C-alpha positions as CSV (number, residue, x, y, z in Angstrom):
1,M,0.0,-0.1,0.2
2,S,1.4,3.3,-1.2
3,C,1.1,6.6,1.2
4,S,-1.2,8.2,-0.4
5,Q,-3.8,5.4,-0.2
6,Q,-2.7,4.8,3.2
7,N,-3.3,9.1,3.9
8,Q,-5.9,8.7,2.3
9,R,-7.2,5.2,4.5
10,T,-6.3,7.3,7.5
11,S,-8.6,10.5,6.5
12,R,-11.6,8.7,5.3
13,L,-11.9,6.5,9.4
14,Q,-11.1,9.1,11.0
15,R,-14.0,11.4,9.0
16,Q,-16.0,8.0,9.9
17,R,-14.7,8.9,13.1
18,R,-16.1,12.0,13.6
19,A,-19.3,10.8,12.3
20,L,-20.3,8.7,15.2
21,V,-18.4,10.7,17.4
22,R,-21.6,13.0,16.2
23,L,-24.5,11.0,15.8
24,V,-23.2,9.9,20.1
25,R,-23.3,13.5,20.5
26,E,-26.2,14.6,19.5
27,F,-27.7,10.9,20.4
28,L,-27.7,12.3,24.1
29,R,-28.5,15.5,23.7
30,Q,-31.5,14.7,23.0
31,D,-33.5,12.5,25.6
32,A,-36.7,13.3,24.9
33,G,-37.0,10.0,23.9
34,A,-36.0,7.8,26.7
35,F,-38.9,9.7,28.7
36,Y,-41.7,7.9,26.9
37,A,-39.7,4.2,26.4
38,V,-39.0,4.9,29.8
39,E,-42.7,5.4,30.0
40,L,-43.4,2.3,28.2
41,V,-41.2,0.2,29.3
42,L,-43.2,0.5,33.8
43,I,-46.7,0.5,31.8
44,G,-45.2,-2.8,30.4
45,S,-44.3,-4.1,34.0
46,I,-47.2,-3.1,35.4
47,A,-49.5,-4.4,33.0
48,C,-47.6,-8.0,33.1
49,I,-47.6,-7.9,36.9
50,G,-51.5,-7.3,36.9
51,L,-51.7,-10.2,34.1
52,V,-49.6,-13.0,36.3
53,V,-52.0,-12.6,39.5
54,G,-55.3,-11.7,37.4
55,L,-53.9,-15.4,36.3
56,A,-53.6,-16.9,39.0
57,E,-56.1,-15.7,41.1
58,Y,-58.5,-17.5,37.7
59,R,-56.5,-21.0,38.5
60,N,-56.8,-20.3,42.5
61,S,-61.1,-19.7,41.4
62,L,-61.1,-22.0,38.6
63,V,-59.0,-25.0,41.2
64,Q,-62.1,-24.2,44.2
65,E,-64.9,-24.9,41.1
66,Y,-63.2,-28.1,39.9
67,G,-63.4,-28.9,43.3
68,D,-66.4,-28.4,44.2
69,V,-68.1,-30.3,41.5
70,S,-65.7,-33.2,42.5
71,G,-67.3,-32.5,45.6
72,A,-71.7,-32.4,44.8
73,I,-70.5,-35.6,42.9
74,A,-68.5,-37.2,46.3
75,H,-72.5,-37.1,48.1
76,L,-74.7,-37.8,44.8
77,D,-76.9,-40.4,46.5
78,Q,-78.5,-42.8,44.0
79,S,-80.7,-44.5,46.3
80,F,-84.4,-45.6,45.7
81,T,-87.2,-48.1,46.7
82,F,-90.2,-48.5,44.3
83,T,-93.2,-50.9,45.2
84,L,-95.0,-52.4,42.5
85,T,-98.5,-53.0,43.2
86,A,-101.0,-55.8,42.2
87,S,-104.7,-54.1,40.4
88,S,-105.9,-56.1,44.1
89,G,-103.9,-53.8,46.0
90,S,-101.7,-55.4,47.8
91,P,-97.8,-55.0,47.6
92,A,-96.6,-57.5,44.4
93,S,-93.1,-56.4,44.5
94,T,-90.4,-54.4,46.1
95,S,-87.0,-53.0,45.0
96,T,-84.4,-51.5,46.7
97,Y,-81.4,-50.1,46.3
98,S,-79.0,-48.2,48.7
99,D,-76.0,-46.5,47.8
100,T,-73.4,-46.7,50.1
101,M,-70.4,-43.9,49.5
102,V,-67.2,-45.4,50.3
103,Y,-65.3,-41.4,50.1
104,A,-63.4,-40.1,52.6
105,S,-61.0,-38.7,51.0
106,S,-58.0,-38.4,48.0
107,D,-54.9,-36.6,47.5
108,A,-55.2,-35.3,43.6
109,N,-52.4,-33.0,42.8
110,G,-52.2,-32.4,45.8
111,I,-55.3,-31.0,46.7
112,T,-56.9,-33.3,49.6
113,V,-60.4,-33.7,50.2
114,N,-62.4,-34.9,52.6
115,T,-65.7,-35.8,53.1
116,P,-67.4,-37.4,55.3
117,S,-69.0,-40.6,55.3
118,V,-72.9,-39.9,55.2
119,P,-74.7,-42.9,57.0
120,D,-78.2,-44.4,54.9
121,S,-80.6,-43.1,55.6
122,E,-84.0,-46.4,55.2
């Protein structure tokens, strides 16, 4: 590389360096955009925190509702009794079914459900 080519390259690098320094100084001098960026970051952070809290509460209420439904299903009583009568009025046949609940406690995915056993009423 000749001396004149090296000088041209050096002067071109110096011009680029000066332009970059001017750009950085101008960027540091203008701070109006920084305030908007900080505001957007704060608003976004608050929205994300609210979203996480809201989803956690939604999860808790959904788990509670599923627990209530499981308790209601566990307490379904399908016991029945019916009597067929003959044309003379006397009982011809009686059918009875007594549903016994064998449900005391269950542990499913960390959720413990305890229900007292209900005695059959006949």
